[in-house]
N, C-alpha and C positions, 0 to 999 in steps of 0.2 A: 726725728725724735731720738737722739742718741742715748738717752737714759732708758729707753724701752727695754733693751736687752737685760740690763742689770736689775730692773725693777719689774720684771714680767709678772702679770697677774696680781699686782698690788691693789687693783680696783676694778670694779665692774661698773660700766656706765649706766646710770639710771636717768632717763630722759625726763622723768617727772620730779626729780629731787632738786631742791634748792642747794646750791653749792656754797661752801665757805672756803675762801682762798686766803691764806696767810700772807699779809703784806708787810708786817712788822711784828715785833715781839708782842704777843697777846692781842694783836689787831687782825681782824679778818674782814675781807670784803664779802658781803653777802650778795650772791648773784642769782637772779631769778632764772627759772627754766626758759628754754628757747623752744617754744612749741612749733609744730609744723605750720600752723596757721600764721604765726608771727614770722616764720621764715619765708613763707609765700608772700606775705605783705612786704617784707624786706626786699625780696627779689623784684617785686612790682615797683617799689619806691626807687630802687637802683635803676631799673630799666627806664622808668619814666624820667629820671634825672639825666641819664645818659642820652636819651632821645631828645630831651630838652636842650642839652648842650650842643648836640649835633644840629638840631633844627635852627638854633640861633647862631650857629657858626662859632660858638665859644670853644669848640674843640675841632681839630683837623681830621681826626679819625677816631674809631671806637676805642682804641687803646687809651688815648689821651682822655676821652670822655669817661672811661671806666675809672681811671685814676682820680679824676676830679670828683666824680660821684661818690667814690669810696670814702674820701675824706669827710664829706658832708653826711652821708647816710650812715656810715659805720659809727661815727661819733654819736649820732642821735640814738642809734640802737644801744650802744654801750651805756650811755647815760640813763636810758630807760631800764636796762636789765640790772645794773649795779644798784641794789636797793638801799644799802646802808653800810657803814663801817662798824662792825661789832667789836666792842672792847676798846673803842677810842674814847678817852676821857673828854667830857665836855664837848661833844661833837656839835659844831656850829650848824645853824640852819642852812647856810650856804655852802656846806661842805663839798657838794658836787662841783662847784665852780673852782675849787682848789685843786682838783685832780687834773693832771695834764692829759692832752690828747693821747700821747704815747702810753701813759699808764692805763687809761681807759681801754684802749685797743688791746693792750697786753692782757688785761683782766678778762676781757671777752674771749680773746684767743685761747687763754688758758682754760676757760670754762667750757667753751662750746665749739672750738675748731677740731676737725678731724683731718688726718692725713693718711695717705697710703703708706703702710709700713714696708718700705722697699726691702729692708733687711730680711723680712720674713716671708716674702711672697714666693709662691711656687705653684706648679700645676701638676696634678696627679690623678690617677684613676679615672680619667675622662671627665673629671669635674673641674670647675674653675674655682680656685681658692684665692680669695683676695683678703689680705690682712689689713686692718686699719688700726690706727692708734690715736689716742687723745689723752687729755688729762681729766681727772675727775676728783674734785676736792683737793687739787694740787698734786695728786699722785698719778703716775702713768697708768693708763688702762689700755689693754690691747683686745682687739676683736677679730673674729674669723667669720668670713662670709663664704659659704659653700654654695655655688651655683652650678647648674648643669652646664655642660659645654655649649658654647654659643653655636647657633646654626646659621645657615644662610638667611633664613627667614628672620631671625633675630637681628642680624646685621642690616637687613633691608628695613626693618622697623626702626632701628636706630638712625639710619641714614635719612629716613623720612622725617623723624622727629627733629633731627639736626637741621634739616633743610628749612624747617619752619622757625628756627631760632633766630635767624638773622634775615632782615629784609633789606635788600640793596636798592638804593635810590641814587640817581645821579645828582651831583652837586652843581648848583648854578653859580657858585662863587669861585673866582679865580684863585688858584693855588690850593684849593680844598679838594681832597680826594672824594671819590664816590662814598656816599654815606651808608653805613650798615646799622640799621635800627634793631635793637634787641627785643625779642619777644620770648621770655623764658618758657621752657617746656619741661619744667621740673616735675609736674604731676605725671606727665606721659613717661618720663624717664623712670620715675618711681614705680609706675605700673609695669614697665618692662622688667625691672628688678624683681618685683613680686612674682612675675611669671617664671623667672629663671631661678629664683631662690629655692634651695633645698633645705638648708639649715643655717643657723647662726650661733655664735658663741661670744660671750663677753658683754651682752646687753641684759639688763634686768628685765625679766619676763619676756625676753626675746623681742622687745620692741625696738625696732631700728628707726631712728628719726629719718624723715623724708630727705633731709639734706645729705645724709650719709648714703642713702640709696642712690642719689644723684651722683655723688662722688665715685661710688663703686662702678656704676654703669658707664660713666664717662671714661673711667680708667680702662675698663674692659674693652670698650669699642674705640678707644682713641686711635689705635693703629689703622682703623678701617676708614678714617676720614682724613681728607687732605685739608689741613688747617688753613692753607693759603686761600681756599675757597671762601672762607668765612672771615678773613681778616683784611 
């Protein structure tokens, strides 16, 4: 998010607020909130679709299955959350069909995607400081997550959570790798975040969406897990 430095503190992320994103002169896409419950349902839908592709042999590995599932499930989510186009004259009843897949995904990404703010990350005073960034109503917003320093016990907990995320099964089809079925552990990761969190900044009422907790925890512990074990 290259604009973050120049536009720091322009917005505070409010998970409960409907967002309006300008897409043309005087025209705004109205995007609904993305609740924790809807995120968990999304994750379940994605994992079910991934596992379906793998079970049927429609994908050779989990990476291919993830890409195919994203096209289908992400588009469905985007069409659901983009409620209307405000300021559009004579909006037709079938307006949702006129928006391209790319535009839908860009709108949802602008409204609800978070990233680790690599430019601002640092570690100090024995605490783990993880900066995240996103857009809110089309403006850059930055957040700070202060967590206690991770312990061996924390790393063990994360390793156990991660071990349950993928289930390996041998493939009976020629030329198809062993299958890795996805079982999301987002609630467990969020619980570990809550255990480690000391304070946050940049969120309205200090409410951190579950998907952001997952992002932060995966980032903190990424170096402790061998990705080849799960891919």
